C-alpha positions as CSV (number, residue, x, y, z in Angstrom):
1,G,-86.7,23.2,-2.2
2,E,-84.2,26.5,-2.0
3,R,-83.0,26.7,1.4
4,L,-80.8,29.3,0.8
5,H,-81.0,33.0,1.1
6,M,-79.3,35.8,1.5
7,L,-79.4,38.5,3.5
8,G,-77.9,41.5,3.2
9,N,-76.3,43.4,6.0
10,G,-78.8,44.9,8.6
11,L,-78.7,48.9,8.9
12,D,-80.8,50.5,11.3
13,T,-82.8,53.0,8.8
14,E,-85.1,54.5,11.6
15,L,-81.6,55.9,12.1
16,F,-80.1,56.4,8.8
17,R,-82.8,58.0,6.4
18,P,-83.2,61.0,4.8
19,D,-84.3,64.5,6.2
20,P,-86.5,66.7,4.4
21,Q,-85.6,69.5,6.8
22,V,-81.5,69.2,6.6
23,A,-80.6,71.0,3.0
24,R,-77.8,69.5,1.1
25,V,-75.0,71.9,1.0
26,P,-73.8,72.9,-2.6
27,G,-70.2,71.6,-3.5
28,E,-69.8,69.8,-0.4
29,L,-68.3,66.3,-0.5
30,L,-68.4,63.8,2.3
31,C,-66.0,61.0,2.5
32,V,-65.7,58.5,5.7
33,G,-62.6,56.3,6.0
34,R,-59.4,55.9,7.6
35,T,-56.7,57.8,5.7
36,S,-54.0,55.7,7.5
37,D,-55.2,52.7,5.7
38,P,-54.3,53.2,2.2
39,N,-57.1,50.8,0.7
40,K,-59.6,53.7,1.6
41,G,-58.4,55.6,-0.9
42,V,-58.8,58.8,0.3
43,A,-55.2,60.2,-1.1
44,H,-57.0,59.6,-4.6
45,L,-59.8,61.9,-3.2
46,V,-57.8,65.2,-2.1
47,R,-55.8,64.5,-5.6
48,A,-58.9,65.0,-7.1
49,L,-60.2,67.7,-4.8
50,A,-57.2,69.7,-5.9
51,K,-58.6,69.6,-9.7
52,L,-62.0,70.6,-8.7
53,P,-63.5,73.8,-8.4
54,P,-62.6,76.2,-5.4
55,E,-66.1,76.0,-4.4
56,V,-65.9,72.1,-4.1
57,R,-65.0,71.2,-0.2
58,L,-64.6,67.9,1.3
59,V,-65.4,67.0,4.7
60,L,-63.4,63.7,5.7
61,V,-64.6,61.8,8.6
62,D,-61.6,60.2,10.2
63,E,-59.5,60.8,13.6
64,D,-57.7,64.0,13.4
65,H,-54.0,64.9,14.6
66,P,-51.8,68.1,13.4
67,L,-49.8,65.5,10.8
68,H,-52.9,64.1,9.3
69,D,-51.8,62.8,5.9
70,A,-54.7,63.9,4.0
71,R,-54.3,67.6,5.1
72,K,-50.3,67.4,4.7
73,L,-51.1,66.1,0.8
74,A,-54.0,68.9,0.5
75,A,-51.1,71.2,1.3
76,Q,-48.6,70.2,-1.1
77,L,-51.0,70.1,-3.8
78,G,-52.3,73.6,-2.9
79,V,-55.8,72.8,-1.7
80,A,-56.7,75.6,0.8
81,P,-57.2,74.6,4.5
82,E,-60.7,75.7,4.7
83,R,-61.5,73.3,1.5
84,L,-60.7,70.3,3.6
85,R,-62.5,69.5,7.5
86,I,-61.4,66.5,9.0
87,T,-64.0,65.9,11.6
88,G,-62.2,63.4,14.3
89,R,-64.7,60.7,15.7
90,V,-68.4,61.4,15.5
91,E,-71.2,60.1,16.9
92,T,-74.3,58.1,15.3
93,D,-76.4,61.3,15.1
94,E,-73.8,63.4,13.6
95,L,-72.8,61.2,10.9
96,V,-76.4,60.6,10.1
97,R,-76.7,64.8,9.7
98,L,-73.1,64.8,7.6
99,Y,-74.7,62.1,5.1
100,Q,-78.0,64.2,4.7
101,R,-76.3,67.5,4.1
102,A,-73.6,66.3,1.7
103,S,-74.3,67.1,-2.0
104,L,-72.0,63.8,-2.4
105,V,-70.7,61.0,-1.0
106,V,-67.6,59.6,-2.1
107,V,-66.1,55.9,-1.3
108,P,-62.7,56.2,-2.9
109,S,-61.6,52.3,-1.7
110,L,-59.3,50.5,-3.7
111,Y,-60.4,47.5,-1.8
112,E,-63.9,47.0,0.5
113,G,-65.3,44.3,2.2
114,F,-68.9,45.5,2.2
115,G,-68.8,49.4,2.0
116,L,-71.0,50.4,5.0
117,P,-70.8,54.1,4.4
118,A,-72.2,53.6,1.0
119,T,-74.8,51.5,2.1
120,E,-75.5,54.3,4.7
121,A,-75.1,57.5,2.8
122,M,-77.8,56.0,0.1
123,A,-80.0,55.2,3.5
124,C,-79.8,58.7,3.7
125,G,-80.8,59.3,0.3
126,A,-77.5,61.0,-0.8
127,P,-76.1,60.3,-4.1
128,V,-72.8,58.4,-3.8
129,V,-69.8,58.0,-6.2
130,A,-67.5,54.6,-5.4
131,S,-64.9,52.4,-6.6
132,R,-65.4,49.7,-8.7
133,A,-63.7,47.5,-5.7
134,G,-64.6,44.7,-3.4
135,A,-68.2,44.4,-2.5
136,L,-69.0,47.9,-3.7
137,P,-70.5,47.1,-6.9
138,E,-73.2,44.8,-5.3
139,V,-73.8,47.0,-2.3
140,M,-74.4,50.4,-5.0
141,E,-76.6,47.7,-7.2
142,T,-78.3,46.9,-4.5
143,G,-79.5,50.5,-3.2
144,G,-79.4,51.4,-6.8
145,G,-78.2,55.2,-5.7
146,G,-74.5,55.8,-7.4
147,L,-72.2,55.7,-9.7
148,L,-69.2,53.7,-9.8
149,V,-65.7,54.3,-11.4
150,A,-62.3,52.5,-11.5
151,P,-60.4,52.2,-8.2
152,G,-57.4,54.0,-7.4
153,D,-57.8,56.7,-10.5
154,P,-58.2,60.3,-9.7
155,D,-59.3,61.7,-13.1
156,A,-61.7,59.0,-13.2
157,L,-63.5,60.1,-9.6
158,L,-62.5,64.1,-10.7
159,K,-64.7,63.8,-13.8
160,V,-67.8,62.0,-12.0
161,I,-67.5,64.6,-9.3
162,Q,-66.9,67.4,-11.7
163,N,-70.5,66.4,-13.8
164,L,-72.4,65.4,-10.4
165,V,-71.7,68.6,-8.5
166,T,-71.4,70.9,-11.2
167,N,-75.0,70.0,-12.5
């Protein structure tokens, strides 16, 4: 008989879960990814952010330092400093809170082995936009909570984010 079973990666759903007490913040995008790894596609998201209405802001969960590439790129593109917040390292409970309050979680990876942020976000009930890259389409299909866009295309990201954030 069938002896092979596919098991998904485990996620603590006691921890990563929706919280009706936490209100989603209109126009708040959340991205969890190291800007220093070009495969995470953060630069494409910053490019999209620059073309989005000024009330749309990005919270980036990443190590922070004064010469952060995302902040430099945002400045070059004329994105006001208050539209990009880089959190530095966060504890798990703070990360969960960020997922719960984001109006949209964006996973703009060019390549992704598993795509944990997409899974965590969906477990917290957040809508997700992710690149059609690596394991992400499979993760998204299983979670059933998001839209896929072409990887490495800031304009594709822009369109989808615009539709989701303005509706």
